[in-house]
PDB file of N, CA, C, O and CB in Angstrom:
ATOM      1  N   MET A   1       0.838  -1.187   0.000  1.00  0.00           N
ATOM      2  CA  MET A   1       0.000   0.000   0.000  1.00  0.00           C
ATOM      3  C   MET A   1       0.882   1.250   0.000  1.00  0.00           C
ATOM      4  O   MET A   1       0.634   2.199  -0.743  1.00  0.00           O
ATOM      5  CB  MET A   1      -0.953  -0.001   1.220  1.00  0.00           C
ATOM      6  N   LEU A   2       1.887   1.232   0.824  1.00  0.00           N
ATOM      7  CA  LEU A   2       2.790   2.378   0.879  1.00  0.00           C
ATOM      8  C   LEU A   2       3.564   2.519  -0.428  1.00  0.00           C
ATOM      9  O   LEU A   2       3.855   3.633  -0.863  1.00  0.00           O
ATOM     10  CB  LEU A   2       3.761   2.241   2.061  1.00  0.00           C
ATOM     11  N   TYR A   3       3.897   1.396  -1.052  1.00  0.00           N
ATOM     12  CA  TYR A   3       4.589   1.412  -2.335  1.00  0.00           C
ATOM     13  C   TYR A   3       3.749   2.130  -3.392  1.00  0.00           C
ATOM     14  O   TYR A   3       4.257   2.980  -4.122  1.00  0.00           O
ATOM     15  CB  TYR A   3       4.910  -0.022  -2.789  1.00  0.00           C
ATOM     16  N   TYR A   4       2.458   1.783  -3.470  1.00  0.00           N
ATOM     17  CA  TYR A   4       1.587   2.407  -4.459  1.00  0.00           C
ATOM     18  C   TYR A   4       1.375   3.894  -4.166  1.00  0.00           C
ATOM     19  O   TYR A   4       1.263   4.697  -5.092  1.00  0.00           O
ATOM     20  CB  TYR A   4       0.243   1.686  -4.502  1.00  0.00           C
ATOM     21  N   ALA A   5       1.321   4.257  -2.910  1.00  0.00           N
ATOM     22  CA  ALA A   5       1.208   5.674  -2.565  1.00  0.00           C
ATOM     23  C   ALA A   5       2.440   6.435  -3.052  1.00  0.00           C
ATOM     24  O   ALA A   5       2.327   7.543  -3.576  1.00  0.00           O
ATOM     25  CB  ALA A   5       1.032   5.852  -1.037  1.00  0.00           C
ATOM     26  N   LEU A   6       3.603   5.840  -2.878  1.00  0.00           N
ATOM     27  CA  LEU A   6       4.836   6.463  -3.337  1.00  0.00           C
ATOM     28  C   LEU A   6       4.871   6.558  -4.865  1.00  0.00           C
ATOM     29  O   LEU A   6       5.317   7.566  -5.413  1.00  0.00           O
ATOM     30  CB  LEU A   6       6.046   5.678  -2.827  1.00  0.00           C
ATOM     31  N   VAL A   7       4.406   5.516  -5.552  1.00  0.00           N
ATOM     32  CA  VAL A   7       4.372   5.534  -7.016  1.00  0.00           C
ATOM     33  C   VAL A   7       3.464   6.661  -7.515  1.00  0.00           C
ATOM     34  O   VAL A   7       3.849   7.409  -8.414  1.00  0.00           O
ATOM     35  CB  VAL A   7       3.887   4.171  -7.565  1.00  0.00           C
ATOM     36  N   PHE A   8       2.269   6.789  -6.945  1.00  0.00           N
ATOM     37  CA  PHE A   8       1.369   7.847  -7.374  1.00  0.00           C
ATOM     38  C   PHE A   8       1.921   9.229  -7.026  1.00  0.00           C
ATOM     39  O   PHE A   8       1.681  10.190  -7.757  1.00  0.00           O
ATOM     40  CB  PHE A   8      -0.001   7.657  -6.739  1.00  0.00           C
ATOM     41  N   PHE A   9       2.648   9.336  -5.932  1.00  0.00           N
ATOM     42  CA  PHE A   9       3.273  10.604  -5.570  1.00  0.00           C
ATOM     43  C   PHE A   9       4.327  11.006  -6.604  1.00  0.00           C
ATOM     44  O   PHE A   9       4.409  12.168  -7.000  1.00  0.00           O
ATOM     45  CB  PHE A   9       3.907  10.509  -4.173  1.00  0.00           C
ATOM     46  N   ILE A  10       5.124  10.038  -7.031  1.00  0.00           N
ATOM     47  CA  ILE A  10       6.143  10.317  -8.046  1.00  0.00           C
ATOM     48  C   ILE A  10       5.493  10.680  -9.380  1.00  0.00           C
ATOM     49  O   ILE A  10       5.963  11.576 -10.082  1.00  0.00           O
ATOM     50  CB  ILE A  10       7.074   9.101  -8.224  1.00  0.00           C
ATOM     51  N   ILE A  11       4.400   9.976  -9.727  1.00  0.00           N
ATOM     52  CA  ILE A  11       3.667  10.315 -10.947  1.00  0.00           C
ATOM     53  C   ILE A  11       3.136  11.747 -10.858  1.00  0.00           C
ATOM     54  O   ILE A  11       3.185  12.490 -11.838  1.00  0.00           O
ATOM     55  CB  ILE A  11       2.502   9.317 -11.182  1.00  0.00           C
ATOM     56  N   ALA A  12       2.636  12.129  -9.696  1.00  0.00           N
ATOM     57  CA  ALA A  12       2.116  13.485  -9.510  1.00  0.00           C
ATOM     58  C   ALA A  12       3.219  14.524  -9.675  1.00  0.00           C
ATOM     59  O   ALA A  12       2.998  15.568 -10.288  1.00  0.00           O
ATOM     60  CB  ALA A  12       1.469  13.625  -8.130  1.00  0.00           C
ATOM     61  N   ILE A  13       4.385  14.251  -9.143  1.00  0.00           N
ATOM     62  CA  ILE A  13       5.493  15.198  -9.268  1.00  0.00           C
ATOM     63  C   ILE A  13       5.912  15.342 -10.734  1.00  0.00           C
ATOM     64  O   ILE A  13       6.112  16.454 -11.224  1.00  0.00           O
ATOM     65  CB  ILE A  13       6.695  14.743  -8.408  1.00  0.00           C
ATOM     66  N   ILE A  14       6.042  14.215 -11.421  1.00  0.00           N
ATOM     67  CA  ILE A  14       6.446  14.270 -12.828  1.00  0.00           C
ATOM     68  C   ILE A  14       5.394  14.992 -13.662  1.00  0.00           C
ATOM     69  O   ILE A  14       5.735  15.810 -14.516  1.00  0.00           O
ATOM     70  CB  ILE A  14       6.679  12.853 -13.380  1.00  0.00           C
ATOM     71  N   ALA A  15       4.125  14.698 -13.421  1.00  0.00           N
ATOM     72  CA  ALA A  15       3.048  15.355 -14.165  1.00  0.00           C
ATOM     73  C   ALA A  15       3.021  16.857 -13.890  1.00  0.00           C
ATOM     74  O   ALA A  15       2.769  17.649 -14.799  1.00  0.00           O
ATOM     75  CB  ALA A  15       1.695  14.733 -13.803  1.00  0.00           C
ATOM     76  N   ALA A  16       3.276  17.248 -12.657  1.00  0.00           N
ATOM     77  CA  ALA A  16       3.288  18.671 -12.319  1.00  0.00           C
ATOM     78  C   ALA A  16       4.440  19.391 -13.011  1.00  0.00           C
ATOM     79  O   ALA A  16       4.277  20.515 -13.486  1.00  0.00           O
ATOM     80  CB  ALA A  16       3.388  18.858 -10.801  1.00  0.00           C
ATOM     81  N   VAL A  17       5.592  18.753 -13.069  1.00  0.00           N
ATOM     82  CA  VAL A  17       6.744  19.359 -13.729  1.00  0.00           C
ATOM     83  C   VAL A  17       6.481  19.525 -15.226  1.00  0.00           C
ATOM     84  O   VAL A  17       6.902  20.509 -15.833  1.00  0.00           O
ATOM     85  CB  VAL A  17       8.005  18.509 -13.499  1.00  0.00           C
ATOM     86  N   LEU A  18       5.785  18.557 -15.809  1.00  0.00           N
ATOM     87  CA  LEU A  18       5.503  18.619 -17.242  1.00  0.00           C
ATOM     88  C   LEU A  18       4.292  19.492 -17.574  1.00  0.00           C
ATOM     89  O   LEU A  18       4.006  19.728 -18.748  1.00  0.00           O
ATOM     90  CB  LEU A  18       5.280  17.226 -17.777  1.00  0.00           C
ATOM     91  N   GLY A  19       3.587  19.970 -16.562  1.00  0.00           N
ATOM     92  CA  GLY A  19       2.495  20.899 -16.796  1.00  0.00           C
ATOM     93  C   GLY A  19       1.109  20.271 -16.860  1.00  0.00           C
ATOM     94  O   GLY A  19       0.144  20.952 -17.208  1.00  0.00           O
ATOM     95  N   PHE A  20       0.993  19.014 -16.537  1.00  0.00           N
ATOM     96  CA  PHE A  20      -0.314  18.347 -16.532  1.00  0.00           C
ATOM     97  C   PHE A  20      -0.935  18.497 -15.143  1.00  0.00           C
ATOM     98  O   PHE A  20      -0.870  17.578 -14.327  1.00  0.00           O
ATOM     99  CB  PHE A  20      -0.180  16.830 -16.923  1.00  0.00           C
ATOM    100  N   SER A  21      -1.534  19.651 -14.880  1.00  0.00           N
ATOM    101  CA  SER A  21      -2.016  19.944 -13.531  1.00  0.00           C
ATOM    102  C   SER A  21      -3.189  19.054 -13.126  1.00  0.00           C
ATOM    103  O   SER A  21      -3.287  18.665 -11.962  1.00  0.00           O
ATOM    104  CB  SER A  21      -2.425  21.400 -13.434  1.00  0.00           C
ATOM    105  N   GLY A  22      -4.071  18.728 -14.052  1.00  0.00           N
ATOM    106  CA  GLY A  22      -5.208  17.863 -13.717  1.00  0.00           C
ATOM    107  C   GLY A  22      -4.761  16.471 -13.342  1.00  0.00           C
ATOM    108  O   GLY A  22      -5.234  15.905 -12.356  1.00  0.00           O
ATOM    109  N   LEU A  23      -3.856  15.917 -14.119  1.00  0.00           N
ATOM    110  CA  LEU A  23      -3.323  14.583 -13.832  1.00  0.00           C
ATOM    111  C   LEU A  23      -2.540  14.587 -12.522  1.00  0.00           C
ATOM    112  O   LEU A  23      -2.618  13.641 -11.739  1.00  0.00           O
ATOM    113  CB  LEU A  23      -2.423  14.099 -14.988  1.00  0.00           C
ATOM    114  N   ALA A  24      -1.793  15.649 -12.295  1.00  0.00           N
ATOM    115  CA  ALA A  24      -1.010  15.754 -11.061  1.00  0.00           C
ATOM    116  C   ALA A  24      -1.921  15.809  -9.842  1.00  0.00           C
ATOM    117  O   ALA A  24      -1.639  15.182  -8.821  1.00  0.00           O
ATOM    118  CB  ALA A  24      -0.109  16.993 -11.101  1.00  0.00           C
ATOM    119  N   ALA A  25      -3.009  16.560  -9.952  1.00  0.00           N
ATOM    120  CA  ALA A  25      -3.942  16.657  -8.828  1.00  0.00           C
ATOM    121  C   ALA A  25      -4.609  15.312  -8.559  1.00  0.00           C
ATOM    122  O   ALA A  25      -4.785  14.921  -7.406  1.00  0.00           O
ATOM    123  CB  ALA A  25      -5.006  17.730  -9.104  1.00  0.00           C
ATOM    124  N   GLY A  26      -4.977  14.611  -9.620  1.00  0.00           N
ATOM    125  CA  GLY A  26      -5.600  13.296  -9.452  1.00  0.00           C
ATOM    126  C   GLY A  26      -4.649  12.295  -8.833  1.00  0.00           C
ATOM    127  O   GLY A  26      -5.031  11.559  -7.923  1.00  0.00           O
ATOM    128  N   ALA A  27      -3.417  12.255  -9.311  1.00  0.00           N
ATOM    129  CA  ALA A  27      -2.431  11.322  -8.768  1.00  0.00           C
ATOM    130  C   ALA A  27      -2.100  11.665  -7.318  1.00  0.00           C
ATOM    131  O   ALA A  27      -1.905  10.767  -6.498  1.00  0.00           O
ATOM    132  CB  ALA A  27      -1.153  11.335  -9.620  1.00  0.00           C
ATOM    133  N   ALA A  28      -2.035  12.946  -6.998  1.00  0.00           N
ATOM    134  CA  ALA A  28      -1.755  13.349  -5.617  1.00  0.00           C
ATOM    135  C   ALA A  28      -2.911  12.959  -4.700  1.00  0.00           C
ATOM    136  O   ALA A  28      -2.691  12.530  -3.568  1.00  0.00           O
ATOM    137  CB  ALA A  28      -1.501  14.868  -5.537  1.00  0.00           C
ATOM    138  N   GLY A  29      -4.135  13.107  -5.184  1.00  0.00           N
ATOM    139  CA  GLY A  29      -5.296  12.697  -4.385  1.00  0.00           C
ATOM    140  C   GLY A  29      -5.300  11.206  -4.113  1.00  0.00           C
ATOM    141  O   GLY A  29      -5.578  10.773  -2.994  1.00  0.00           O
ATOM    142  N   ILE A  30      -4.992  10.420  -5.136  1.00  0.00           N
ATOM    143  CA  ILE A  30      -4.926   8.966  -4.952  1.00  0.00           C
ATOM    144  C   ILE A  30      -3.812   8.611  -3.977  1.00  0.00           C
ATOM    145  O   ILE A  30      -3.988   7.740  -3.125  1.00  0.00           O
ATOM    146  CB  ILE A  30      -4.704   8.250  -6.305  1.00  0.00           C
ATOM    147  N   ALA A  31      -2.665   9.277  -4.094  1.00  0.00           N
ATOM    148  CA  ALA A  31      -1.547   9.007  -3.191  1.00  0.00           C
ATOM    149  C   ALA A  31      -1.923   9.320  -1.742  1.00  0.00           C
ATOM    150  O   ALA A  31      -1.550   8.583  -0.830  1.00  0.00           O
ATOM    151  CB  ALA A  31      -0.316   9.827  -3.607  1.00  0.00           C
ATOM    152  N   LYS A  32      -2.662  10.414  -1.529  1.00  0.00           N
ATOM    153  CA  LYS A  32      -3.095  10.760  -0.166  1.00  0.00           C
ATOM    154  C   LYS A  32      -4.030   9.699   0.399  1.00  0.00           C
ATOM    155  O   LYS A  32      -3.895   9.292   1.554  1.00  0.00           O
ATOM    156  CB  LYS A  32      -3.791  12.130  -0.153  1.00  0.00           C
ATOM    157  N   ILE A  33      -4.972   9.257  -0.416  1.00  0.00           N
ATOM    158  CA  ILE A  33      -5.923   8.242   0.044  1.00  0.00           C
ATOM    159  C   ILE A  33      -5.204   6.946   0.388  1.00  0.00           C
ATOM    160  O   ILE A  33      -5.468   6.349   1.431  1.00  0.00           O
ATOM    161  CB  ILE A  33      -6.996   7.984  -1.025  1.00  0.00           C
ATOM    162  N   LEU A  34      -4.299   6.507  -0.477  1.00  0.00           N
ATOM    163  CA  LEU A  34      -3.559   5.277  -0.216  1.00  0.00           C
ATOM    164  C   LEU A  34      -2.690   5.394   1.031  1.00  0.00           C
ATOM    165  O   LEU A  34      -2.544   4.428   1.779  1.00  0.00           O
ATOM    166  CB  LEU A  34      -2.698   4.921  -1.416  1.00  0.00           C
ATOM    167  N   PHE A  35      -2.114   6.569   1.255  1.00  0.00           N
ATOM    168  CA  PHE A  35      -1.287   6.755   2.453  1.00  0.00           C
ATOM    169  C   PHE A  35      -2.129   6.694   3.720  1.00  0.00           C
ATOM    170  O   PHE A  35      -1.702   6.118   4.720  1.00  0.00           O
ATOM    171  CB  PHE A  35      -0.542   8.092   2.387  1.00  0.00           C
ATOM    172  N   VAL A  36      -3.314   7.279   3.686  1.00  0.00           N
ATOM    173  CA  VAL A  36      -4.203   7.235   4.853  1.00  0.00           C
ATOM    174  C   VAL A  36      -4.658   5.797   5.113  1.00  0.00           C
ATOM    175  O   VAL A  36      -4.714   5.361   6.263  1.00  0.00           O
ATOM    176  CB  VAL A  36      -5.433   8.162   4.643  1.00  0.00           C
ATOM    177  N   VAL A  37      -4.979   5.067   4.054  1.00  0.00           N
ATOM    178  CA  VAL A  37      -5.363   3.655   4.217  1.00  0.00           C
ATOM    179  C   VAL A  37      -4.205   2.869   4.818  1.00  0.00           C
ATOM    180  O   VAL A  37      -4.414   2.029   5.693  1.00  0.00           O
ATOM    181  CB  VAL A  37      -5.788   3.033   2.856  1.00  0.00           C
ATOM    182  N   PHE A  38      -2.983   3.135   4.355  1.00  0.00           N
ATOM    183  CA  PHE A  38      -1.808   2.476   4.921  1.00  0.00           C
ATOM    184  C   PHE A  38      -1.666   2.787   6.410  1.00  0.00           C
ATOM    185  O   PHE A  38      -1.419   1.886   7.211  1.00  0.00           O
ATOM    186  CB  PHE A  38      -0.543   2.905   4.170  1.00  0.00           C
ATOM    187  N   LEU A  39      -1.820   4.056   6.781  1.00  0.00           N
ATOM    188  CA  LEU A  39      -1.686   4.431   8.192  1.00  0.00           C
ATOM    189  C   LEU A  39      -2.735   3.741   9.060  1.00  0.00           C
ATOM    190  O   LEU A  39      -2.417   3.245  10.141  1.00  0.00           O
ATOM    191  CB  LEU A  39      -1.800   5.947   8.348  1.00  0.00           C
ATOM    192  N   VAL A  40      -3.975   3.708   8.594  1.00  0.00           N
ATOM    193  CA  VAL A  40      -5.052   3.070   9.356  1.00  0.00           C
ATOM    194  C   VAL A  40      -4.754   1.590   9.542  1.00  0.00           C
ATOM    195  O   VAL A  40      -4.908   1.055  10.640  1.00  0.00           O
ATOM    196  CB  VAL A  40      -6.411   3.259   8.649  1.00  0.00           C
ATOM    197  N   MET A  41      -4.328   0.927   8.467  1.00  0.00           N
ATOM    198  CA  MET A  41      -4.034  -0.503   8.565  1.00  0.00           C
ATOM    199  C   MET A  41      -2.827  -0.768   9.457  1.00  0.00           C
ATOM    200  O   MET A  41      -2.811  -1.748  10.201  1.00  0.00           O
ATOM    201  CB  MET A  41      -3.791  -1.088   7.180  1.00  0.00           C
ATOM    202  N   ALA A  42      -1.821   0.093   9.389  1.00  0.00           N
ATOM    203  CA  ALA A  42      -0.636  -0.086  10.231  1.00  0.00           C
ATOM    204  C   ALA A  42      -0.972   0.099  11.704  1.00  0.00           C
ATOM    205  O   ALA A  42      -0.513  -0.672  12.547  1.00  0.00           O
ATOM    206  CB  ALA A  42       0.463   0.895   9.819  1.00  0.00           C
ATOM    207  N   ILE A  43      -1.764   1.107  12.019  1.00  0.00           N
ATOM    208  CA  ILE A  43      -2.153   1.343  13.413  1.00  0.00           C
ATOM    209  C   ILE A  43      -3.043   0.207  13.919  1.00  0.00           C
ATOM    210  O   ILE A  43      -2.885  -0.246  15.053  1.00  0.00           O
ATOM    211  CB  ILE A  43      -2.887   2.700  13.551  1.00  0.00           C
ATOM    212  N   ALA A  44      -3.971  -0.253  13.087  1.00  0.00           N
ATOM    213  CA  ALA A  44      -4.841  -1.365  13.488  1.00  0.00           C
ATOM    214  C   ALA A  44      -4.023  -2.623  13.750  1.00  0.00           C
ATOM    215  O   ALA A  44      -4.269  -3.332  14.726  1.00  0.00           O
ATOM    216  CB  ALA A  44      -5.901  -1.641  12.405  1.00  0.00           C
ATOM    217  N   THR A  45      -3.056  -2.902  12.891  1.00  0.00           N
ATOM    218  CA  THR A  45      -2.201  -4.070  13.085  1.00  0.00           C
ATOM    219  C   THR A  45      -1.387  -3.942  14.362  1.00  0.00           C
ATOM    220  O   THR A  45      -1.229  -4.914  15.101  1.00  0.00           O
ATOM    221  CB  THR A  45      -1.272  -4.260  11.887  1.00  0.00           C
ATOM    222  N   PHE A  46      -0.875  -2.764  14.623  1.00  0.00           N
ATOM    223  CA  PHE A  46      -0.094  -2.543  15.837  1.00  0.00           C
ATOM    224  C   PHE A  46      -0.946  -2.761  17.078  1.00  0.00           C
ATOM    225  O   PHE A  46      -0.501  -3.404  18.029  1.00  0.00           O
ATOM    226  CB  PHE A  46       0.496  -1.132  15.845  1.00  0.00           C
ATOM    227  N   VAL A  47      -2.162  -2.236  17.080  1.00  0.00           N
ATOM    228  CA  VAL A  47      -3.045  -2.364  18.239  1.00  0.00           C
ATOM    229  C   VAL A  47      -3.441  -3.826  18.451  1.00  0.00           C
ATOM    230  O   VAL A  47      -3.438  -4.310  19.583  1.00  0.00           O
ATOM    231  CB  VAL A  47      -4.304  -1.488  18.059  1.00  0.00           C
ATOM    232  N   VAL A  48      -3.777  -4.525  17.378  1.00  0.00           N
ATOM    233  CA  VAL A  48      -4.164  -5.935  17.498  1.00  0.00           C
ATOM    234  C   VAL A  48      -3.003  -6.758  18.041  1.00  0.00           C
ATOM    235  O   VAL A  48      -3.202  -7.595  18.921  1.00  0.00           O
ATOM    236  CB  VAL A  48      -4.623  -6.494  16.133  1.00  0.00           C
ATOM    237  N   ASN A  49      -1.805  -6.536  17.534  1.00  0.00           N
ATOM    238  CA  ASN A  49      -0.655  -7.267  18.034  1.00  0.00           C
ATOM    239  C   ASN A  49      -0.312  -6.897  19.476  1.00  0.00           C
ATOM    240  O   ASN A  49       0.168  -7.738  20.236  1.00  0.00           O
ATOM    241  CB  ASN A  49       0.536  -7.016  17.145  1.00  0.00           C
ATOM    242  N   LEU A  50      -0.554  -5.659  19.848  1.00  0.00           N
ATOM    243  CA  LEU A  50      -0.312  -5.226  21.215  1.00  0.00           C
ATOM    244  C   LEU A  50      -1.271  -5.924  22.175  1.00  0.00           C
ATOM    245  O   LEU A  50      -0.868  -6.355  23.256  1.00  0.00           O
ATOM    246  CB  LEU A  50      -0.453  -3.704  21.329  1.00  0.00           C
ATOM    247  N   VAL A  51      -2.552  -6.036  21.778  1.00  0.00           N
ATOM    248  CA  VAL A  51      -3.555  -6.668  22.618  1.00  0.00           C
ATOM    249  C   VAL A  51      -3.322  -8.171  22.696  1.00  0.00           C
ATOM    250  O   VAL A  51      -3.486  -8.764  23.763  1.00  0.00           O
ATOM    251  CB  VAL A  51      -4.958  -6.374  22.087  1.00  0.00           C
ATOM    252  N   ARG A  52      -2.944  -8.794  21.592  1.00  0.00           N
ATOM    253  CA  ARG A  52      -2.687 -10.239  21.596  1.00  0.00           C
ATOM    254  C   ARG A  52      -1.480 -10.601  22.446  1.00  0.00           C
ATOM    255  O   ARG A  52      -1.426 -11.686  23.024  1.00  0.00           O
ATOM    256  CB  ARG A  52      -2.479 -10.740  20.177  1.00  0.00           C
ATOM    257  N   GLY A  53      -0.525  -9.707  22.522  1.00  0.00           N
ATOM    258  CA  GLY A  53       0.705  -9.981  23.265  1.00  0.00           C
ATOM    259  C   GLY A  53       0.487 -10.089  24.753  1.00  0.00           C
ATOM    260  O   GLY A  53       1.302 -10.691  25.453  1.00  0.00           O
ATOM    261  N   ARG A  54      -0.586  -9.525  25.251  1.00  0.00           N
ATOM    262  CA  ARG A  54      -0.823  -9.555  26.695  1.00  0.00           C
ATOM    263  C   ARG A  54      -1.438 -10.806  27.072  1.00  0.00           C
ATOM    264  O   ARG A  54      -1.718 -11.025  28.250  1.00  0.00           O
ATOM    265  CB  ARG A  54      -1.671  -8.432  27.149  1.00  0.00           C
TER     266      ARG A  54
END
């Protein structure tokens, strides 16, 4: 998940440099969503493992 967020972020940067503002905004939005999903899943996994460890 984090890999795909990074890929879309790089696509957004390249698109912005080349002047494709619409594509850059879309790729940046997707990257943000994927990063938030990654954070939620990482925190959930950490909490579940913390509770199981006790």
